[in-house]
MDAnalysis code that builds the backbone (N, CA, C; Angstrom):
import MDAnalysis as mda
import numpy as np

u = mda.Universe.empty(231, n_residues=77, atom_resindex=np.repeat(np.arange(77), 3), trajectory=True)
u.add_TopologyAttr("name", ["N", "CA", "C"] * 77)
u.add_TopologyAttr("resid", np.arange(1, 78))
u.add_TopologyAttr("resname", ["MET", "GLU", "GLU", "LEU", "LEU", "ILE", "GLN", "MET", "ALA", "LYS", "GLY", "LEU", "VAL", "GLU", "ASP", "PRO", "SER", "ALA", "VAL", "GLU", "VAL", "SER", "VAL", "ASP", "ALA", "PRO", "ASP", "GLU", "GLU", "GLY", "THR", "VAL", "VAL", "TYR", "HIS", "LEU", "HIS", "VAL", "ALA", "GLU", "GLY", "ASP", "MET", "GLY", "ARG", "VAL", "ILE", "GLY", "LYS", "GLN", "GLY", "ARG", "ILE", "ALA", "LYS", "ALA", "MET", "ARG", "THR", "VAL", "MET", "ARG", "ALA", "ALA", "ALA", "SER", "ARG", "VAL", "GLU", "GLN", "LYS", "VAL", "ALA", "VAL", "GLU", "ILE", "ASP"])
u.atoms.positions = np.array([
    [101.344, 78.749, 105.004],
    [101.115, 79.673, 103.906],
    [100.502, 78.947, 102.705],
    [101.047, 77.774, 102.432],
    [100.554, 76.998, 101.300],
    [99.091, 76.617, 101.515],
    [98.755, 76.241, 102.741],
    [97.385, 75.842, 103.069],
    [96.422, 77.022, 102.920],
    [96.854, 78.213, 103.272],
    [96.022, 79.413, 103.114],
    [95.690, 79.643, 101.647],
    [96.676, 79.542, 100.785],
    [96.461, 79.736, 99.357],
    [95.524, 78.668, 98.793],
    [95.696, 77.435, 99.206],
    [94.830, 76.350, 98.739],
    [93.390, 76.597, 99.157],
    [93.168, 76.992, 100.391],
    [91.809, 77.225, 100.876],
    [91.143, 78.391, 100.160],
    [91.884, 79.447, 99.898],
    [91.308, 80.576, 99.162],
    [90.912, 80.145, 97.755],
    [91.772, 79.402, 97.089],
    [91.511, 78.981, 95.714],
    [90.344, 78.003, 95.650],
    [90.286, 77.068, 96.585],
    [89.198, 76.083, 96.586],
    [87.838, 76.744, 96.788],
    [87.809, 77.851, 97.492],
    [86.561, 78.574, 97.688],
    [86.076, 79.291, 96.447],
    [86.934, 79.471, 95.480],
    [86.588, 80.214, 94.265],
    [86.234, 79.331, 93.077],
    [86.800, 78.145, 93.003],
    [86.698, 77.335, 91.793],
    [85.529, 76.355, 91.831],
    [85.162, 75.848, 90.647],
    [84.117, 74.830, 90.552],
    [84.682, 73.431, 90.762],
    [85.967, 73.229, 90.458],
    [86.609, 71.928, 90.588],
    [87.729, 72.015, 91.622],
    [87.392, 71.919, 92.918],
    [88.422, 72.070, 93.957],
    [89.483, 70.971, 93.942],
    [89.169, 69.820, 93.350],
    [90.157, 68.739, 93.323],
    [91.317, 69.051, 92.380],
    [91.147, 70.004, 91.476],
    [92.202, 70.363, 90.525],
    [93.152, 71.425, 91.071],
    [92.885, 71.950, 92.250],
    [93.743, 72.997, 92.823],
    [95.027, 72.373, 93.348],
    [96.148, 72.887, 92.865],
    [97.463, 72.437, 93.312],
    [98.360, 73.643, 93.538],
    [99.241, 73.524, 94.509],
    [100.201, 74.583, 94.788],
    [101.590, 73.968, 94.856],
    [102.517, 74.557, 94.127],
    [103.917, 74.151, 94.233],
    [104.705, 75.345, 94.776],
    [105.748, 75.025, 95.524],
    [106.517, 76.071, 96.206],
    [107.969, 76.009, 95.751],
    [108.501, 77.166, 95.375],
    [109.915, 77.265, 95.022],
    [110.730, 77.585, 96.270],
    [111.965, 77.200, 96.256],
    [112.872, 77.552, 97.343],
    [113.086, 79.064, 97.351],
    [113.377, 79.632, 98.509],
    [113.609, 81.091, 98.566],
    [114.751, 81.506, 97.651],
    [114.564, 82.651, 96.966],
    [115.624, 83.159, 96.100],
    [116.642, 83.939, 96.925],
    [117.551, 84.627, 96.248],
    [118.618, 85.335, 96.962],
    [118.101, 86.470, 97.841],
    [116.905, 86.972, 97.544],
    [116.311, 88.022, 98.379],
    [115.441, 87.442, 99.494],
    [115.279, 86.127, 99.517],
    [114.472, 85.475, 100.541],
    [113.001, 85.368, 100.187],
    [112.642, 85.625, 98.935],
    [111.250, 85.560, 98.504],
    [110.892, 84.136, 98.097],
    [109.806, 83.628, 98.672],
    [109.304, 82.298, 98.338],
    [108.188, 82.478, 97.314],
    [108.271, 81.752, 96.195],
    [107.270, 81.865, 95.133],
    [106.331, 80.661, 95.200],
    [105.035, 80.951, 95.286],
    [104.001, 79.919, 95.279],
    [103.351, 79.918, 93.903],
    [103.285, 78.744, 93.275],
    [102.658, 78.588, 91.961],
    [101.309, 77.916, 92.162],
    [100.238, 78.610, 91.805],
    [98.891, 78.085, 91.943],
    [98.442, 77.527, 90.600],
    [98.023, 76.263, 90.591],
    [97.542, 75.599, 89.385],
    [96.078, 75.244, 89.588],
    [95.219, 75.673, 88.660],
    [93.793, 75.337, 88.712],
    [93.375, 74.796, 87.350],
    [92.156, 74.244, 87.274],
    [91.640, 73.740, 86.009],
    [91.510, 74.896, 85.019],
    [91.624, 74.574, 83.747],
    [91.572, 75.595, 82.690],
    [90.284, 76.409, 82.757],
    [89.162, 75.758, 83.031],
    [87.881, 76.453, 83.097],
    [87.725, 77.364, 84.294],
    [88.565, 77.194, 85.307],
    [88.473, 78.005, 86.528],
    [89.454, 79.168, 86.542],
    [90.263, 79.307, 85.510],
    [91.255, 80.385, 85.485],
    [90.607, 81.756, 85.623],
    [89.520, 81.981, 84.918],
    [88.839, 83.274, 84.978],
    [88.309, 83.587, 86.361],
    [87.842, 82.563, 87.067],
    [87.327, 82.769, 88.427],
    [88.439, 83.168, 89.388],
    [89.617, 82.587, 89.209],
    [90.732, 82.872, 90.111],
    [91.350, 84.226, 89.802],
    [91.397, 84.596, 88.529],
    [91.994, 85.879, 88.152],
    [91.022, 87.024, 88.383],
    [89.766, 86.849, 88.013],
    [88.765, 87.890, 88.221],
    [88.832, 88.975, 87.167],
    [87.847, 89.852, 87.196],
    [87.811, 90.950, 86.234],
    [88.978, 91.889, 86.496],
    [89.736, 92.120, 85.458],
    [90.916, 92.989, 85.504],
    [91.905, 92.565, 86.587],
    [91.889, 91.271, 86.952],
    [92.853, 90.745, 87.912],
    [92.587, 91.101, 89.351],
    [91.386, 91.525, 89.676],
    [91.098, 91.981, 91.039],
    [91.186, 90.862, 92.065],
    [90.674, 89.683, 91.745],
    [90.710, 88.577, 92.706],
    [92.143, 88.112, 92.904],
    [92.902, 87.998, 91.823],
    [94.307, 87.597, 91.923],
    [95.094, 88.599, 92.769],
    [94.825, 89.866, 92.564],
    [95.508, 90.910, 93.343],
    [95.141, 90.804, 94.823],
    [93.873, 90.532, 95.112],
    [93.431, 90.392, 96.500],
    [94.084, 89.173, 97.154],
    [94.188, 88.075, 96.411],
    [94.842, 86.873, 96.954],
    [96.309, 87.145, 97.258],
    [96.972, 87.867, 96.368],
    [98.381, 88.208, 96.604],
    [98.532, 89.113, 97.830],
    [97.595, 90.029, 98.011],
    [97.641, 90.931, 99.163],
    [97.472, 90.160, 100.464],
    [96.524, 89.229, 100.493],
    [96.305, 88.416, 101.695],
    [97.548, 87.578, 101.994],
    [98.133, 87.004, 100.978],
    [99.337, 86.187, 101.176],
    [100.507, 87.025, 101.697],
    [100.675, 88.226, 101.146],
    [101.751, 89.107, 101.637],
    [101.508, 89.509, 103.087],
    [100.256, 89.779, 103.436],
    [99.941, 90.166, 104.811],
    [100.219, 89.012, 105.774],
    [99.828, 87.810, 105.389],
    [100.079, 86.644, 106.240],
    [101.579, 86.378, 106.363],
    [102.312, 86.565, 105.280],
    [103.757, 86.338, 105.303],
    [104.474, 87.367, 106.164],
    [103.987, 88.588, 106.163],
    [104.637, 89.631, 106.963],
    [104.497, 89.355, 108.451],
    [103.458, 88.631, 108.839],
    [103.275, 88.285, 110.252],
    [104.343, 87.320, 110.733],
    [104.879, 86.509, 109.820],
    [105.941, 85.565, 110.175],
    [107.278, 85.981, 109.567],
    [107.362, 87.248, 109.170],
    [108.581, 87.858, 108.647],
    [109.139, 87.102, 107.445],
    [108.287, 86.886, 106.455],
    [108.682, 86.261, 105.199],
    [108.280, 87.162, 104.040],
    [108.830, 86.865, 102.879],
    [108.429, 87.537, 101.640],
    [107.882, 86.462, 100.719],
    [106.704, 86.722, 100.124],
    [106.123, 85.735, 99.216],
    [105.661, 86.400, 97.931],
    [105.551, 85.578, 96.907],
    [104.972, 85.991, 95.622],
    [104.074, 84.854, 95.178],
    [102.972, 85.198, 94.505],
    [102.028, 84.191, 94.032],
    [101.943, 84.286, 92.516],
    [102.186, 83.177, 91.854],
    [102.051, 83.068, 90.401],
    [100.872, 82.160, 90.113],
    [100.014, 82.557, 89.196],
    [98.854, 81.741, 88.820],
    [99.131, 81.150, 87.447],
    [99.239, 79.819, 87.421],
    [99.559, 79.121, 86.183],
    [98.352, 78.360, 85.690],
])
């Protein structure tokens, strides 16, 4: 899951070396939170107009997680 998020983000940004993902332990509901960190100048590219790209990334991650019966959330920092 982490690798999927990294690959999606690297395809969007100008500085792929700055892409980092940290993972929190599952909470009481079993949801795993992924924190995506990108360079300051690439934030707009990852979020997109009105958050459309960020929403699409979250949708892809939820779909991939449902295939392995997990719950995920993506935070963009």
